[in-house]
N, C-alpha and C positions, 0 to 999 in steps of 0.2 A: 860370694867371694871365691873360695876354693873348695871344690867338692871333696878333694882328698883330705884336707884338714878337718872339715866337718865330719866326714866319715870316721876319721881317726878319733875325734872327740867322742863320737857315739860308740865306737868299738871299745875305747878305754872305759867308758861308763858301763858298758855291758860286762866287761871283764872284772872291773872292781866291784860292781854291785852284786853280780850273781855268778861270777866265774865262768861265763859263757865265752867261748871262742867264736870269732866271726870272720868270714872271708868275703871279699868282693868277687863276684862272679866275673871271670874274664873269658870264659869259653864254655865247654861242656861241663855239666855238673860233676864235680869231683866226688870221689868216695872219701868221706871224712867220718871220724868217730863222732857219735852222738853223745850228748847234746851239742849242737852247733847252729849258728845262724849264717845263712848265705844271703848276701845283699844283691839285689837286681839294680837296674838303671833307675836313677832318681827322677823326680819331676821338680822343676824349678819354675816358680811363678814370676810374675812381674815385680820389678823392684819398686819399693815405695821410698821416696826420699823424705827423710824426717827433717833434715835441714841441709845446708850446703855441704856438710862434712860427715853426715851419717845417713844410712839407709837400712831398710830391712827387705828381706826377700822370703817369700813362702816356699818351703821345700817339703817334699815328701819322699822318704826312703821306703822302698818296697823290699821286704825281706821274707824269708821263710825260716821258721824255727823247726829244726829236725830233732825229735826227742825219742826216748826209749819207751816211755809209758805215759799213761794218762795222768797218773799221780805226779810225775815229774813235770808234765805240762802245766798242771794247776799250780804247783809250787813255784815254777819259774815265772809264769804270767803274773801271779799275785805279787811276787817279790819285785819284778820289774816295775809294775804299776805303782806299788807303794814307794819304792825308792825314788821314782821320778816325781811323785807328789811331795815327798819329803824335801826334794831339791827345788820345789816350787817350779818345776818345769824348766829350769835354767842349767845349761852346761857351758863351760868355758871352752873356747877354741884357741889352741896355741899353734904357733908356727914351729918350724923345725928347730929353731934356736931356743924354744921354750918361752917365747914372749907371747903375752895375751894379745890376740888380734881381733877377737870378736866373741859373740855370744850366741848360743842356741837358746831361744826364748819360747815360751808357750809350747813346750814340747808335749806331745801326746802320743801314746802308743796304743794301737787298737788291733786286737787279734780278730781274724775273720773265721769263717767256717773252716773246720779242719778237713784235711784230706788224709785220713788215717792218723798217722803219727807225724805228719808234716803239716805245720800250721802257718799259713801265710799271715802276714801282719803289715801294718803301715806305721811308720814313725814320722809324724808330721810336726813341723816347727817353723819358727821364723828365724832366719839367720840375720843377725844384726851386726853391722860393721861400721867402722868410722875410719876416716883418714885424718892424719894430723893436720891441724890448722897451720898455715904458714905463720912465720914470725911477723909481728906487727911492723909496719913501716916506721923506721926511726925518725925522730924529729929532724928538721934541717939543721945543718951545722952553721950555715951562714946565709943571711938574708940581706939582699942589697936592693936599693931602689935607684934606678937610673932614669933621669928625666930627658926625654927627647922632645925637641920643639920643631915645628914646621913653620914657625913665624919668621918672616923675613923683614928686614928694615928698609925695603924699597918702597916706601909710601910716598 
């Protein structure tokens, strides 16, 4: 659905669960106070239609966790993994008006080999969206039967 709404849901989760600030990379890597997460370009997979009004899409966000110490890295990684498991891998996606528009399901966070105190990671999930079903067609108000005949009396 919307990359920015999904990223906002993930950023909100990061801030509420562990107090981490995060930024979407728009150019050269900025100088930010650590600990912080910088998001790179995401990967979006093929859509799977569940039915006529709902679909899921595989998404992977690539990020890098910049930290101050190894102890801080262990604490943050453990806290993020546990919080995501406590939420059963589900995050809500809201639009700008605060209405629920979708879900992040089967979310997994996996940290890769460190580059000093800069830790690349992947946040993979299924984005699940649905559109509203149209109102059912109302019953007819009036039904009439009109008989037409092609029979002629010229026998």
